[in-house]
C-alpha angles and dihedrals in degrees: 000000000000109000127312127315116218137157101165108285105025112062126172117185097168138039118260118288098032124205096275093041089052092056090047090048090054090050090047093053091050096052112018121076115252090233089070098085132204136199110197115047093227144072129249120244101171141351135192132165107332095336130095125191120200127213091264093055097258115149119217133189105226114228089157101063094201087297092312101316099112104061091142092043137254115308097353106194095235093053093043090052092048090051093049093047091052093049091050089060104035139321106213140343100163115253091239092056107039114359126222129208095236091070090054094045091048091050093048093049095048095045087051094049096041119094120272133048094237124112110279139187133195138207130189134222140163111264142015092256091054088050091055095044091051090048088054091047091048094049093047092048093050098043097034086225129126108206125096124190124204132164144253114276089016125145124196106157148291104272116105094263096044093042086057091052092046115095102206113087103192121079097002107048110014112132091347095107163140092091135209113283129239093041115130134185126221130182123269124201118262104180095188089061099037120128111277092230093061129077116228090254092052090047093052094049092046091051090048089052089053090052092054091047092052091054095039098045107026101035115007117239095246088064096054119098102178145002109211116203135177103217084216118017113239118184086025090070108279089284111179125208123202131241095261090062102042092043091045091054090046092052092047089052093048089049090055104035091250117151112241109215121195110205101208098164095120098019097051136094102042100316091123098031097272135069087250127026093213088073089072088066096047092237128135110214122212090222133017127195119207136181136119108068090022091100107016095251101327108118112254135123136176150194119225120190155140108308096233090050095047091049092056091094121076125235113290094021093098132045139047143223097277098022113140092358116201091245092050091049092049092050090044093053089048091053092055089050091052094047090052098040097047096037092235095168087063091043091053091057088050092051091046091051089054095045095047094048088054091045093052090050090050091048089059091046103043125048092204093069103085099172143008126197141162149157115204108323093335097103136154147173125217118216124211138174093219119033092196098049089032087226106184113241107206092162094056092047091054089052090052093053091050095045089052091052090054088056095048100262124125112210136161134222121217141165133091089270093045090233101114127098108205128200118226103152117153111272089229089070115131123237088246092052092046092051093051093046092052091048091052090048090053091050090048090052090050093048093044092054095059100036 
């Protein structure tokens, strides 16, 4: 690398990986399984707000947000204080052994914030996959039905059950089967790739019709416990449905006594400009799964749902050793305080507006950008080699990610074709940091196009 790269916030003083990172990478390859992947060829030394510093002193603007877990930023002081205070009192007792108030308070607040005026209850776990699995358990227990329906391009986790529910084969499912039974896949609207002859409304209605036919003809509605939907598909490429589709699926579920589960693990906690993305579609789910930015990086997840549904399981049938840990609950309560005190839902809309305006400019400027889409601050660009044929360009996308890293910007790819760049910057990002990050991303696109 020739010299240093600096614009103000991002600052790279070595090539990637730097000397210290090279040593750590060698150790990593000796002792960590190759199946544990990595994106940036370096190692974190410190992170705060939207900035990450590696072991070689390189400074990065973080548009990846630890895959969407850092909506309130790295080491937010309110969250750090809450964690320290909890550790000063106790670390863990196991809620199923000796309970603690923070678990109750967090459940109360989330039930109050979640959509619907019906009676609700909440339980807490460790990871997003655990939340999805427990939502399935609860739905099956309540309905006494076995089948679960998910959607094309969906991602729900890496455990056996959630792998079965996840659509993408590589790298998540390949040669890991056989998978859990009674999991079915239905189509999900992808407006960028709809048939040209159809309007968006016609396409949405047609896709909804396919969903109904899958359930009616391949399963039978009276055998379906739950339909699990990401309000905006995350790993699938930030694909956004419309109200016609989401409301239509919910109405079909209501008609047949099927639990509608909103998987809010990546979309929740202000990413789309609301505590829950499902609110944008004017739909009230029966169950909601939450995790990721729920506790600003501390492992915790949850299931929120109708009280009568959540109460279907008997004592001891739900839970786990570390489920709803005191540190996780303390951090999650602090996150809710930060979102409210700093008006982060409003901030997410402003970030999204800025990003989407820039994306639309780039789309007119660069033929490789086939589509731009976003809801709140959950925005993405889709890269193609042929804008007419909409041919996915995974190779270009990979080069963009690497060129961004060279300039001090952390970004993530997504999508079943691997050709989507997704924005998951912390919502606490300043205007100056956002502007610089977007400038670096455009430089990366320009460099990737000629490399």
